N, C-alpha and C positions, 0 to 999 in steps of 0.2 A: 804482494798486495801494496798498493799505494798507501803510504803512511801519512801522518799529520803534515810533515814538511812538503811532501809531494802535493797534497791537497791544498795546502796554503799557497804553494807555488802556482798551481792551476788557478786558484781564486784570484790571485794578484794579476795573473796573466790575462784572464778573460774579462775581468770586471770592467776595465776602461773601455772595452769595445762593445759592451752590451748593456751596461747600466744606463738608465733613462731612455732606453729604446723600447719600442712597442713590438710585441710578437705579432707577426703577420700570419704565420702558419706553423703548424706542428705536424710533422710526418712521423708516424709510428709504423715501422716495418715488422717489428717483433715485440710483442708485449709480455712475453713469458720470461721475465727476469726472476730474481729471487722471490719477489711477489709480483703479481700481474700489474702491469701499468693500467691505471684506471681507463675504462672505455671512453669516458668523456673528457679525457685530459686535453685533447686538441681544442675542444669547445671551451673548456675552462680557461685556457691560456690565450686564446685568440683575442687580439686587440687590447690585451692588458699590457701596461707599462711595467718594465722591470725596474724597480726602484733601487735595489741594492743586492749585492752578492755577499753572503756571510759564510763563515765556517764554524761548525760546532763539532769538535772531535774530528772525525773523518768524513763528516757529512757536509756537503755544500748546500746552502740554504738560499734559494732565490726568492727574494721578497718582492712580490708584485703589489700593484695598487690595491688588489684584493687577493689575499691568500699567499701561500708559500709553496714552492716546488722543492722537494727534498731529493737530492741525488747522492747515492753512495756508489763508489766505483768498484766495490767488491774485490775480487782477486785479480781481475784483468781489465777492468774498465778504463777508459780514457775519454777526455773531452778535447775536441779540436775546433778551432775557428777556421772556417773555410768559406770561399765564395759559394753562394747558393747553387751555382751551376756545376759544382764539383760532383762527379758521378759517385754514387754510393758504392761501397765495396762489401764483401762478405763481413758479417758481424757489425755493420753499421745499423744500429737498431732504431735510433731516434734522431730526427733533425728538428731543431728549434730555429725557425727562420725569422730574422729581424728585418732584413731588407735584402736586396739582390747581392750585396757584397758581404753580408755577415750571416753565416749559418753556424750554429753551435751543434756539433755532431757528436753523439754518444756511441762509442764502440765498446763492445764487451764480448769477446770470444767465449768466455765460460758462462756468462749470464748469471753471475752471482751478485751483481750489483742491484740497485733498485732506483726507481723513479716514481715518486709518490707525490700526492697533492694534499694539502690541508687548508681549510678555511679557519681553523681554530688557532689560538695562540701557539706559535710553533714550538715554544719552549715546553709546552705541555704534551707534545706529541709522544706517544708511547716509546718511540725509538730514542728520544732525547731526554725525557724528564728525569731519568735515573742516572744520567752520566755524571761523573765526577768533575772537579774543576779543570779548567784549561791549564796546561803545564806552564805556559808562558805568562800567565796572569798572576797578580800579587797574592790571590787567595791560596795558590799552591806554594807553600813555603815550608821551611824546616819544622816549625811548630805544628803545622797541620799534619805533616807526615808522621811526626813523633806521636801526636795524640791518636792518630788513626791506627797506629800499629801496636799500641800497648796490649791489646787483647787478641791479637792475631798470631798464628803460629806458622803461617806459610813462609816460603822462602822469599827474600826481598825481590828477586827478579819477577816472580809471579805476581807479587803485590803491586809493583809499579806498572805492570802490564794490564792490570785489571781496570777496565774503563769506568767502573763504579768508584774507584779510588782516585784516578786521574786519567784524563782522556789522552789518547794519541801517542803514548810512549810505546811504540812498537818494538819488535824484537831486536832489530838492528840498533836502535837508539838506547834500549835498555842495556844491551851488552856494552856499548861504548861508554855510557854514563857510569856504570858500575866499575869499569876499568879505571876511568879517570878519578873516581871517588875512592879507589883502592879497597873496594868491598867485594867479598865473595858473593856470587849470585845465589849461593845456597844458604846464606846466613838467615836464620829465622828473624823475621822483622821485629819481633818483640825484644830482641837483643840489641837493637840499634840504640845508640845514645842520641841525645838531642844534637850534639855536634856532628855526628855521622849523618843524621837526617838532613841537617842544613847543608852539609857538603854534597850529599847526593842530589838534593834539589838543585843546588847550584850547577852541578855538572849536567843534569837533565836539561836545564834551561840552556846551558852552553851548547850541548850537541844539537839540540833542536834549532836554536837560533843559527848556528853555523850551517846546518843542513838547509834551512830555509834560504839563507844567503847564497848557498852554493847551488840551489835549485833542486834539492832532494837527492835521494839515493837511487841510482840506476837499478831497477829490477827488470826482469825479462819483458814485462808487458807495460811498463810505465814510460810515457813520454809526456813532455810538457805541452802547452797549448800550441807550440810551433812544431811539434813532432820530434823534438830533440830530447835526448836523455839528460838526467841530472848528473852532477859531478861530485857529490859528497863522497862517493866511494874512494876518491883519491886520498882522503885523509882518515879512512877507517883504521883504527889501531888494533882491534882484536877481531871484529866480525869478518868471517871468511878467510882468516889468516891461520887456520890450524896448521901446526907443524912449523910455522915460521917463527923467527926469534922475536921475542917481546922487545919493543923499542926502548924500554926502560932497563931491563935486566938481562936480556938476551936469552932467557929461558924460552922453551917452545910454548906457543899458544896451544891450548887444549880445546877440543870440541867435544861436547857431549849432548845427548838428546834426552836427558833424564827428566827435564822439566816440561811436562805437557806436550811432548813430541816436538817442541820448538828447539832449534839448535842453540846451544849456549856456548859461547866462546869466552875464555878467560885465561889469565896468567896465574898459574899456581903459586908463583913466588910473590908477585905484587899484590894479589887479591887474597890475602890470608885472613883478614878481619871477618 
């Protein structure tokens, strides 16, 4: 599933090519995504100017002169900029055509993503209004995490992956940040000290910023707007490295799936806290 850095990479890649442009046509080939694409979406978008592309968590928000388009890529979705004349392929469900040279094409083999429209304030949309703070913004800090976790008993990895607590810290980045912070992914969050919370927040910001800089993490179905994979996998220290030596202590990295069926990778020597 594309995570926050992948979505941010896509946003930065497509925005300069489509912002301040007017939608000429919308082609919907398959409306059965996670939720049905609105029947009148093409009519709603036609001749509207795209003012700005935003990101909230893993959602891309397309701000038009009137209304917002919400896109979530789900498990296997991708967006690509193509010439309008490019023939569609299997799983190419929606084209947003700005001119003869610029078509934003949505592809989603598994159809777990969504494309929705709202005329209401976008921040109040049911999919967005209960999301936690953005991890790269100042509101997400050590004191916030410390205050949040005083009355919770869940494991720290589950806590930071909960989008109601903080958005966009997916499984790969949670594993990496906990390793860098030298914290066990199984540690109950109410046992964290303020200093540990500050260190963990610092490392979350570090791995996400690095991943954005590198273009995201290569997953099977993720490509950037040019159809190229990301490169953050080159610097992963624990994720996907089960059985390999820890780069700090040379003990073997362990993999378990005890936490919500998501793979957890950690070093049993370095992450003892």
